[in-house]
N, C-alpha and C positions, 0 to 999 in steps of 0.2 A: 504494499501498500502507499508505502513513502516513494518507492522507488513512480511508482504512479504520479504523486505531488511534485513531486522532485521534476517530473518532466510539464506538469501542467503548469506550476511557475516558473518554465525556460517560455511554452509555449505564451502564455500573459505575457514575457515582458515582449517577448519579441511584437507582440500584435500593440503595446502600449506603443512599444519604439516607431514602429509606422502612424500609431494616430500622433502622435509629439513632429515625428518627419512632417507630415500632412500637415498639421498645426501651424509647423514655421515657417514650410513655403505658403499655404496663404495669409499669416502675416508678413512673411517678407514682400509676397505681390503686392499688397496694397500701401504700404511702406515704399515700392518704389513710383507705387502712381500716385504717390500724393506728394514727390520729393518736386520743389522747382528749384530753388537757386542756395538750401538748406542741405546739405548731407551731413549733420552729426548729428544726425538721431539715429540712420540709414547705419554708422560709425557703430553705434552702442548697442542698436537690436543685434548686428551682427557676431557681439560680442556675448552677450547674455541669451543669446537661441546658441551658439557655440558652447559657450562654458554650462549653460544645462544640459546638453548636450552630452558633453563630456560626465559630468557625473550624474545622468544617466544609464549611461556605458559602463559607468564604473558600478550599477548594483549586481551585476551578473558576478563582478570578481569578489567582490564582500563575503563570508560565507558565516562571519557573526557580527553582531551588530555591538558589540560594548563596544566605547571610546578608549581605545588606547595609540595614543600620538605616535609615532614616527617622525621625531622629530629632521630625520637626515631628509627624508620626502618629502615634507613641508618645507624647509630651510633649503636644499638641496634640488628639489623640482618644482615644487609650486612655486614658491615665490617669482624665479627667473623666466617660467613660460606666463603667472600672472605680470610682474612689468614689460615685458617685450608683448605679450596680446592688449595690453590697456597702451601703449607708446601710439597708436593713430587717432584709439576711439580720443584719449583724453589730446593732442595736438592737433583734433581739428574742434575743438573749441576755447584752445588758448591763441593768443597771437606767438608768432614765432616760427622757425624750423624745426622743424625734426633735427636733432641733432646726430641722429644714427647714419644717414645717408638712404640710398634705392634697396641693400640688401636689407632693412627693417619690412618696405615694402613686401617685396618677393615673399618672406617669410610669415608674414599676416595674409599674406593670399592665399595661401594654403588649406587656414581654416585650424592646423594643427595641434598650435600653439593652447588655444580658447579650451579647445577638444582635451590636450595635457593636462593642465592647470585642470580643467576640474574634474578629471580623473584620478591626478595626484591630491587631490585636497581630498576626495573621500579615501583615497586609501592611506593617506596619511595621518586620517583621522583615526580609520576602523580597524589600520594594520596594521600597529603598531609593535614592539619589538618585548611583549612581557615576557618575563622570566620564568618559568611554571619551577615548582621544587619536583623533582623528582622522589617519591618516596621509596621507591623500593631497592 
């Protein structure tokens, strides 16, 4: 019976993924149609949708929902991905040029930094290194 529930949860996860992708596509279409001369909202939308997609993708990897912080994951992977993925949205609402050059636009265009930030945030919170005592 447990094996059946395991398959059931995976199927529900895939259905939820499709629903999330359909909703994000519809929202993207609405935002693209409403853009006149201000593109800041579009950059923030792209950031949040990809970040939430990364969080949702991490749900299938988490085995136990107990908070155990993995600080190397949070500091070494989450923070750099978050900073790089926020450069373009933040620079769109501030004055001045992006000090990083063209490579930041190329990295941001893939969308993987936002997804990686979402995944590493959840894995950094729920996949900590808890030392267990062996009583044997």
